[in-house]
N, C-alpha and C positions, 0 to 999 in steps of 0.2 A: 529519364533514368534516375534511379535513386542515387544519392551521394555515397551509399554503401554498396560495395561490390558483391557482398554475399550476406547470408543470413547470420544472425548472432546465435551462438550456441553456448550452452553451459552443460558440461558433462555430455551425455548422449542426447540431450534435449535441444533440438533446433527450434528457435522461437519464431513466432509468426511475424513479429515486428519488434521495433526497438523502443516502444513506449510501454512502461510498466505502471501498474497501480501500486502506490506505496502502502505499506502496512500502517493502519491507523486504528488504535484501540477504540472499540465502541462503534467503529464505522465499517471496516472491511471484513465483516462477517460473511458467511457463505452466501446469503441472499444478495448482498451488494457485489461481492466478487462475481457471482453468477451473471449479474447484469452487465458488469464491465466486460466479461468474456464474450457475452452475447453480442456486444457492440464492438468487438474487435481488439480488445487489449492484447498486447504482446505477452504479458505475464502479470499475474496477480499474486499477492502475498497475504498470508493470514494475519489476523490481529496478533500483536505481541503475546507470547505465551511465557509465563514465568516458569523456569525449569523446575524449581523446587516445588512449586504448587502443582505442576503437572506430575512430578514424581510421587507426590503424596496423594494423587487422585482427586485434586480439587475439581469440582464439577464444571465450573465455567471454563477452566483451562482445557478440560477434555472436550468440551463443546467447541472451543476455538480450534482444536486440533483436527476435528473431523472435517472431512471434505464432502459436504452434502450437495454438491453442485453438479447437476446433470450436464450443465453447459461445459464445465471443465472436461468431463469425460467425452462429450460429443466433439469437442474441439481439440482433443488430444493434448490438453494443456497440463503441464506438470504441476503437481500440488506442492506449493512452496510454504513451508512452515517456519515462522520466525520465533526463535528462542531467545530469552534473556536470562541473565543470572550472573553470579560472581563466584560460584564454587564449581570447580572442575567436576566433582562427583555428580552433582545434580545436572549439569549440562550434558555430561556423558550419558547419564540415565535418560534424560529427556530426549536426546538424539535417538537413542535406541527405541524408546517408546514411539517417537514420531515416525521412524522408519516402519515399525511394526504396524502402525495405524495407516500406512499408505503414503507417507511423505515421499516426494521425489527429489526435492532440494531442501536444504536447511539454510536459513539465513540467521546470522547471529547479530544481535542488536547491541551496537556500541554507540547508538545515536540518540536514544530517547532522552530529552532534556528534563522530563518531569522530576520535580523535587522528590516525590515519593520513590521513584526508581533510583535516582542518583544518590539519595541518602542511604540507600542500601548498597551503594558502590557497584551498581549495575548501570546499563545503558551508557550514556555519554560520560559518566564518571570514569569509565574504563579508559577513556582517552588520556587520563592523568596517570595511568598505571600500565605502561607498555609491556612490562614483563608479565604482569597478571593477564593482560589481554592475550598475549601470545600463548600462555598456558591454557587459557579457556578455548582458544581456537584449536590447539593441539588435542585437547580433550575430546572435542567434537569430531575432528578428523580421524582420531584414533578409534572412536566409537562406531563409525559407520563409513562405508565407502560412497555414500551419497555425495553429490556435488555440494560444496559449501560456498555461500556468499557471506559477506560481512558488510553491514550498513553502519556508517560512522558519520561523524561531523568533522569540521576542519580542525577542531581542537576544543579545549575547555573554554578558553577566552582568547582575545586578540594577542595576548602576550605568550600564548602557548599553542601556536599553530603547529601541530605535529601529525597531521593527517598522512603525510608521506611516510613517516616512520611507522605508524600503525598499519598502514596499507601494505608496506613492504614486509612487515612481520607476518601479516595475514597471508600474503602470497607465499612466503617461505614455509608457512605451516600447512600449506595445501589448499588454501581458498582459491576458488576458480572464478570469482567475480567480486568486485568491490562496488558499493554504492555510497556516494558521498553527498550528504546534505551540506550545501556550501554555506553554512553558517556555523558559528561556534555554539557551544552549549549555552553560554551566558547570553547570547542573543535570543535564545528560544526561537520565536518565529518573527521577531521584529527586525527592522532594518532590511537591507537588500542582501540576497544571496550573492556571494562573490564567486561566480563561476570561473573566473580567471585563475583563482588559487588552486583549482583542481587540475590545471593543465600539467603542472610538474608531476603530479601523481600519474596521469595518463602516460606521460612520456617516459617515466621511470619503470613502470610495470609492464609485464608481458600479458597479464590477464585483462579482460574487459573491465572498464570503469564506467559506471553509470552516474549521471549527474542528476541531482534532486534539489529542489528549492526554488520557489517563484516561477515554476513552469506552469503557465495557465492557459496557453493556447499554442497554435502552430508557430507563430512568430517568436514567442519566447523560447520555445523548444529549439528552433533553428539557431537562435542567438546563443543559447546555452551550449549547444553542441559546437558552435563556431569558436566560442571563447574558451571552452574547456578541452576540446578535442575528444570528448567522451564518446563511448560506443553506443550510448542510448540515453534515454531520459526516464525519470520516474516522476509521476504526478501524484500529489497528495491532496491537500485541502481543496484544490480547484475542481476535483472530480465530485465532490459532495454536491448533490442536487443535479449533477450532469454525468451519470455513469457512462455515457457514450463518449465523453471527452477524450479518454485515454486512447480508445480505438481510432478516433478522428485524427489525433496527433500521430499515432503509429502509422496510419495509412498515408498521411501527408509526408512523413519522413521516407516512406517506401515509394512515394509517388504512385499510389494506388487509389482507386475510388474509395472515398471515405464514407462511413455510415452517416446518414443524414439525421440531424437532430429531429426528434419527433415533433409533429405539429401539436396543437393544444389538445385535441381529442386523443391522439395517440399517446401523448404524455400522460393523460389521465389513466389510460390502460397500463402504461409502464408502472405508474405509481401503485395502482391496485395490485399488479403482479408482484411488485416489491413488498407491498404490505402483506399480502397473503403468504408470501414466502417467509416473512418474519413471524407470522402467526405459527407456521409449521416449525420454525426454528426455536422459538422461545415459549410458545403457548400464549394464549390471548392476553392474559393479564399483564405479563411482562412486556410482550411485543407492543402493546398499545403505548406504553410509556417510552420504550426505546425508539419507536418509529417517529416520535415527534420531531426530533432534530432533522430527520430526513424530510419530513413533510414541510417543515419550515424552509429548508434549503430548496426544495423543488419549487415552492412558491417564489422565493427570492430570485431564483435563477431563471424564472420565466417572466413573460410580460403579462401574465394573467391578472385580470382586475379582480380584486378581492377586498371586501370591507374588513374593518377591524373586528366586527362581530363574527364574520365568517372565519377569520383567522383564529380567533379565540376559541370558537367552537371546534374547529379542526384540531387544535392542539390540546384541548382539555376534555374532549368527549371520551367517555370510558366504555362506549359500546362500539365494538369493531364494525358491525354492520352499518351503524350510523356514520362512522368515519368514512367508510367506503362510499356511502351515499353522498356524503359531503364532497369527497374527491370528485365523484362523477358530476356533481352540480357545479363545482368550481372550474374544473377543467373541461369546458365544452366550447363549441365554436362561437358562442355568443360573448365569450370573455377574452377577446383579443387573440393574439397568436403567440405561441411559446417561443422564447428566444433560443 
């Protein structure tokens, strides 16, 4: 029997399990989210969308907003849109645009450590401005009745761990779920996530708290939940090259049969499916370039045998049909077994 007595819910949405795919700019586009859902993820979140850019009709932000995943519809998965920004007017407008475009849940980003984002006093920089953070959450909750979650860090640095304060303010403003990456902004992705520091947040709040950071498999997910007392886990970088990982962890936590990692030939078909979906999402010229980071990680996360020349050709070829042919040749039964 699962350690949880019931299903996790946010707003009217009952979630399949308690393992979520983290929002990652340049990674969790519709094609990648679709694969994660297909393999059983409990929830997936869009790439971060800059509210001001969305409000002015910036093309890439509009693309990030759209939910082009048949898998989400087929699995009755809520469409979660993550917004960032530091001005109430733009976040309010972006929330309304997101709802009109079909968003079911809005996540507010207080966690991105990128210098480009924090220099604009958005993302994790808002951990330094509790009053401002509160006004931004209120702007979104006043703009829409959609459920709101807030993703944050422990604080700006080790001398300013204020996650409990920010999370409490978010709850008071109407947020229905909190996600905590258990590092400070100044850590970026270095060092170890401190899951224990999230426990006081879990104990103080009435809404669910999800733990994020260094969750790479079933064992780390179990330990993170044990140390934090959180209601679920969010998996980020570990899912790159393994879109089935989130579903495997989710099924493990629910003590259900988990999706099996594809064998090497099946993996080739998964990659080709992903590649073709990216062609549809971006157009061939842009997709060829964007797909390279995914192709590299698929190779690295498998035990496929590949020469330097094959890797170079896979990552530099500018003809989509030739890339697909390369994938088929690399991922076949003669080249070992996928991990």
